[in-house]
C-alpha positions in Angstrom: 117.1 77.8 99.6 117.8 77.3 95.9 116.1 80.1 93.5 114.3 79.0 90.3 115.2 81.0 87.2 112.4 81.2 85.1 113.5 82.8 82.1 115.4 79.4 81.0 115.3 75.5 80.9 112.3 73.4 80.5 108.9 75.6 80.8 106.7 72.7 82.1 109.3 71.3 84.5 110.0 75.0 85.9 106.6 75.9 86.2 105.7 72.7 88.0 108.8 73.0 90.4 108.0 76.4 91.1 104.3 76.2 91.5 104.0 73.1 93.8 105.3 74.6 97.1 103.1 77.3 96.3 100.1 75.1 95.8 101.1 73.2 98.8 101.7 76.4 101.0 98.3 77.9 99.9 96.7 74.5 101.1 98.1 74.8 104.4 96.7 78.5 104.7 93.3 77.2 104.1 94.1 74.7 106.9 93.5 77.8 108.9 90.2 78.1 108.3 89.0 74.6 107.5 90.2 73.7 111.0 88.1 76.5 112.4 85.4 75.2 110.5 85.5 71.7 111.4 86.0 72.0 115.2 83.5 75.0 115.2 81.0 72.9 113.3 81.3 69.9 115.7 82.0 71.4 118.8 80.0 74.6 119.0 77.1 73.9 116.7 75.3 75.5 113.7 74.9 78.9 114.8 78.6 79.2 115.7 79.6 77.8 112.2 77.2 80.4 110.4 78.6 83.0 112.4 82.6 81.9 111.8 81.3 81.4 108.1 80.0 84.9 107.4 83.3 86.6 109.1 85.4 84.3 107.1 84.0 86.0 103.8 84.7 89.5 105.4 88.2 88.5 106.5 88.8 87.0 102.9 87.7 90.3 101.3 89.8 92.5 103.8 92.9 90.4 103.4 92.6 90.2 99.6 93.3 94.0 99.7 96.5 93.6 101.5 97.2 90.5 99.4 96.4 92.1 96.0 98.7 95.1 97.0 101.6 92.7 97.6 100.8 90.8 94.5 101.4 94.1 92.6 104.6 94.5 94.1 105.5 91.3 93.5 105.1 91.5 89.6 107.3 94.5 90.0 110.0 92.7 92.1 109.8 89.7 89.5 110.5 92.3 86.5 113.3 93.8 88.2 114.8 90.2 89.0 114.3 88.8 85.5 116.0 92.0 84.0 119.0 91.9 86.7 118.3 95.3 87.7 119.5 95.1 91.5 119.2 98.8 91.8 115.6 99.1 90.9 114.7 95.9 92.7 116.1 97.6 96.0 114.0 100.8 95.0 111.1 98.7 94.7 111.1 97.0 97.9 111.7 100.2 99.9 108.8 102.0 98.2 106.5 99.2 98.2 107.0 98.5 102.0 106.3 101.8 103.3 103.3 102.1 101.0 101.6 98.6 101.8 102.5 99.0 105.6 100.4 102.5 105.8 97.7 100.7 103.9 97.4 97.9 106.3 97.0 100.5 109.3 94.5 102.4 107.7 92.4 99.4 106.9 92.5 98.4 110.7 91.7 102.0 111.8 88.6 101.6 109.5 87.3 98.3 110.4 87.1 98.4 114.2 84.8 101.4 114.7 82.4 100.0 111.8 81.9 96.4 113.0 78.1 97.1 113.8 77.5 98.9 110.4 79.3 95.7 108.7 77.2 93.2 110.4 73.9 95.3 109.0 75.4 95.2 105.9 76.0 91.4 105.8 72.7 91.1 107.1 73.8 89.1 109.7 70.7 87.6 111.9 70.0 88.9 115.2 70.6 85.9 117.0 74.3 85.7 115.5 75.4 89.0 116.5 77.3 88.4 119.4 79.1 85.4 118.1 79.9 87.2 115.0 81.3 90.3 116.9 83.4 88.2 119.1 84.9 86.3 116.5 85.4 89.7 114.1 87.1 91.5 117.1 89.9 89.1 117.6 90.5 87.8 114.1 91.0 91.1 112.6 93.9 91.7 114.9 95.9 89.5 112.5 95.9 91.9 109.6 99.4 93.0 110.2 100.7 89.4 109.9 98.9 88.9 106.9 100.8 92.0 105.3 104.1 90.8 106.7 103.6 87.0 105.6 102.6 88.3 102.0 105.0 91.0 101.4 108.1 89.1 101.9 106.3 85.8 100.4 106.0 87.6 97.0 109.2 89.0 97.3 110.7 85.7 97.7 108.9 84.2 95.0 109.6 87.0 92.7 113.4 85.9 93.1 112.2 82.3 92.3 112.0 80.8 96.0 108.3 79.4 96.5 109.8 77.2 99.4 110.4 79.4 102.0 106.5 80.2 102.4 105.8 76.5 102.5 108.0 76.0 105.4 106.5 78.7 107.6 103.0 78.0 106.6 103.5 74.3 107.6 104.6 75.4 111.0 101.9 77.9 111.4 99.2 75.2 110.3 100.2 72.5 113.0 100.3 75.2 115.5 96.8 76.4 114.5 95.3 72.8 114.8 96.8 72.6 118.2 96.0 75.9 119.6 92.2 75.1 118.1 92.0 71.7 120.0 93.3 73.6 123.3 91.3 76.6 123.2 88.0 75.4 121.8 87.7 71.9 122.7 89.9 71.5 126.0 89.5 75.2 127.7 86.2 75.9 125.9 86.9 79.6 125.0 84.1 79.1 122.0 84.4 81.0 118.9 86.9 83.6 120.3 89.2 80.7 121.0 89.1 79.7 117.2 89.9 83.2 116.3 92.8 83.6 118.8 94.3 80.2 117.4 94.2 81.8 113.6 95.8 84.9 114.5 98.6 83.6 116.8 99.3 81.0 113.8 99.4 84.1 111.5 101.9 85.7 114.0 104.1 82.8 113.6 104.2 83.0 109.8 104.2 86.9 109.3 107.3 87.1 111.8 109.0 84.3 111.0 109.1 85.1 107.1 110.3 88.5 107.9 113.1 87.5 110.1 114.2 85.0 107.5 114.1 87.5 104.5 116.3 90.1 106.6 118.7 87.5 107.2 119.0 85.9 103.8 118.3 88.7 101.5 121.5 91.1 101.6 119.3 93.8 99.8 117.4 94.2 103.0 120.3 94.4 105.5 122.3 97.2 103.6 122.3 100.3 105.4 122.4 102.3 102.5 118.6 103.1 101.8 117.2 103.9 98.5 116.3 107.4 98.1 112.5 108.2 97.9 111.8 108.5 93.8 108.4 109.9 93.7 107.8 109.2 90.0 108.6 105.5 91.0 106.5 105.5 94.1 103.4 106.7 92.1 103.9 104.0 89.5 103.9 101.5 92.3 101.0 102.9 93.8 98.9 102.8 90.6 100.1 99.4 89.7 99.4 97.9 93.3 96.2 99.6 93.7 95.0 98.4 90.5 95.9 94.6 91.3 94.5 95.3 95.0 91.1 96.6 93.4 91.2 93.6 91.3 91.5 91.1 94.2 89.1 93.3 96.5 86.5 93.5 93.7 86.4 89.8 93.2 86.1 89.0 97.2 83.7 92.2 97.5 81.5 90.3 95.0 81.8 87.3 97.0 80.8 89.5 100.3 77.7 90.8 98.5 76.8 87.2 97.8 77.2 86.4 101.2 74.7 88.9 102.4 72.2 87.6 99.9 72.9 84.1 101.3 72.2 85.1 104.7 68.9 86.4 103.8 67.8 82.9 103.2 68.4 81.7 107.0 70.7 80.1 109.1 70.5 76.6 107.5 71.4 78.0 104.1 74.2 80.0 105.9 75.6 76.9 107.3 75.6 75.0 104.1 77.4 77.9 102.4 79.7 78.3 105.1 81.1 74.4 104.6 80.6 74.2 101.1 82.7 77.3 100.2 85.6 75.8 102.4 85.4 72.9 100.2 85.1 74.8 96.9 88.0 76.8 97.9 90.3 74.1 98.6 89.2 72.4 95.4 90.3 75.1 92.9 93.0 76.8 94.9 95.9 74.7 93.0 94.6 76.3 90.0 94.7 79.7 91.5 98.2 79.2 92.7 99.2 77.8 89.7 97.9 81.0 88.0 99.8 83.0 90.4 103.2 80.9 89.4 102.4 81.4 86.1 102.2 85.2 86.6 105.8 85.3 88.1 106.9 83.0 85.0 105.6 85.8 82.7 106.8 88.7 84.8 110.1 87.3 84.7 110.3 86.7 81.1 108.6 90.1 80.4 111.5 91.7 82.3 113.9 89.7 80.5 112.1 90.5 77.0 111.6 87.0 76.1 108.1 87.3 74.4 108.3 84.1 72.6 109.0 82.1 75.8 105.9 83.7 77.3 103.7 82.6 74.3 104.9 78.9 74.6 104.5 78.9 78.3 100.8 80.3 77.9 100.1 77.2 75.9 101.6 74.7 78.5 99.7 76.4 81.2 96.3 76.4 79.7 96.5 72.8 79.1 97.8 72.0 82.5 95.3 73.9 84.2 92.1 72.7 82.3 93.2 69.0 82.7 93.7 69.4 86.4 90.4 71.3 86.8 88.5 68.5 85.1 89.7 66.0 87.2 88.8 67.9 90.4 85.4 68.8 89.0 84.9 64.9 88.9 85.8 64.2 92.2 83.9 67.0 93.8 80.9 65.8 92.1 81.1 62.0 93.2 82.2 62.9 96.9 80.4 65.9 97.7 78.1 64.4 100.2 81.0 62.6 101.9 82.9 66.0 102.0 80.1 67.9 103.4 80.1 65.5 106.3 83.6 66.1 107.3 82.3 69.6 108.8 78.6 68.8 109.4 76.9 65.9 111.5 75.2 63.3 109.1 72.0 64.3 111.2 71.9 67.6 109.7 70.5 66.6 106.6 69.1 69.9 105.4 72.6 71.6 105.6 74.3 68.7 104.0 71.9 68.6 101.3 72.2 72.4 100.6 76.1 72.2 100.6 75.8 69.2 98.2 73.8 70.9 95.8 76.2 74.2 95.7 79.2 71.9 94.9 77.6 69.9 92.3 76.3 72.9 90.3 79.5 75.3 90.8 82.1 72.5 91.0 81.2 71.0 87.7 82.8 74.1 86.1 86.0 74.4 87.6 87.9 74.5 84.1 86.1 78.2 84.0 87.9 79.6 87.0 91.2 77.9 86.1 91.6 79.6 82.6 90.3 82.9 84.3 93.1 82.9 87.2 95.6 82.4 83.9 94.3 85.3 82.2 94.5 87.1 85.6 98.1 86.2 85.7 98.9 86.9 82.3 97.9 90.5 82.4 99.6 91.1 86.0 102.7 89.7 84.6 102.7 92.2 81.3 102.2 94.9 84.0 98.6 95.6 82.6 96.5 94.7 86.1 93.8 97.2 84.7 93.0 94.2 82.2 92.7 91.7 85.2 90.4 94.2 87.0 88.3 94.5 84.1 87.8 90.6 83.8 87.1 90.3 87.7 84.2 93.1 87.0 82.9 91.2 84.2 83.0 87.7 86.1 81.6 89.2 89.3 79.5 91.6 88.0 77.7 88.9 86.3 77.5 86.7 89.3 76.1 89.4 91.6 73.7 90.9 89.0 72.2 87.2 88.1 71.9 86.2 91.9 70.2 89.3 93.1 67.7 89.3 90.0 67.0 85.7 90.2 67.3 84.4 93.7 64.8 86.6 95.8 62.3 86.5 92.8 62.3 83.2 91.0 61.5 79.7 91.5 65.2 79.0 91.4 65.7 80.4 94.9 69.0 80.2 96.2 70.2 77.9 93.2 70.4 80.7 91.2 73.0 82.0 93.3 75.2 78.8 92.5 74.0 78.7 88.8 75.3 82.4 88.4 79.0 81.5 89.4 80.0 79.4 86.3 78.3 81.7 83.8 80.5 84.6 85.1 83.5 82.6 84.8 82.7 81.6 81.3 81.8 85.1 79.9 85.2 86.6 81.7 87.0 83.7 79.9 85.9 84.5 76.5 86.6 88.4 76.9 90.2 87.3 78.5 90.8 85.0 75.2 89.8 87.8 72.9 92.1 90.4 75.0 94.9 88.1 75.2 94.8 87.5 71.1 94.6 91.3 70.6 97.4 91.7 73.0 99.6 89.0 71.1 98.7 90.9 67.7 100.0 94.2 69.1 
């Protein structure tokens, strides 16, 4: 499939053409969890929904570590591609694959023996332990496929090809829907069936994109292997780990919030489980646009086209703010109807809780849209530590306010929802100041 060279041509058109398949692909990736939530909520009940929602947050955290490492390497691949340095690209692919594969194996070796401790950390209610444990045991088996898909997806994107990921995710999403219906609705395998559907679908996308990449990228078929360059490997590890920490810190903060939400009981857990799926899909296009912008920045950074980066930043900010504003209006208006996609209309308490979350947090999507751009910019210029700093500011504010206010004030669980946009705004201001400082340098 045709590659998109982001170092030349119309900036807006190139960003749009490149980002749309990424947005569509991530939307399909969300289908994995949306279908689980829909079918589990409708056919297995509130307890099963709460259990799946709790594990979903943990799964996102662990996946974010792997995705962050792949994202960090993707930035280096983009730099190499923008600079037309094929030898360095070959070396970076070789070193990055070995490092991230080893990291994935270590995560799996740690997570399985520690499931009981994890459930206690998440304050999972005792009546949900069996359901949560069943779903957790199965779904974590897909971590290796998460690695394969994201590694080769970021490699292909770095070289201007964002369509292949969309193709494999389309196939995988359709398979996931069919397997969910078969394993949960027809064969009555419960939450374990929903987990198996997710893992099998991940296997199709992960293995499929791996085989495609080997066939279509000559660099991966060459018998000549890049010699180990320990200095370069150290640079890759530091770069990837910083990006991985940034992604995992972001999701660890969300994981801590999940623990606080769990302390409010099953009804609030179920509200949060459904609402956060809607929330994730709502601002996901802004997140993927930020990732596309990051690749745009990194290719132009490798090609030393600083003025083009500056022009692209202005276009990206305007595009993201307008889009997020429109989504916020839609979420505010249709929040009750969106909640009823996952929850039966008779469960009014769960629906009311989810609507409150969406109308408080969803009114401020422009804040997170800008934050995704700041993350992307600093990754693209090989300064992932700044992205990490902004994440700490955003999530630190959110966690601190939530734990300080939710259990001890009349705001209750609403304090958790209010703290989210407060953290976004604070990090946005810091990101803007650091961006202006970077430009002056």
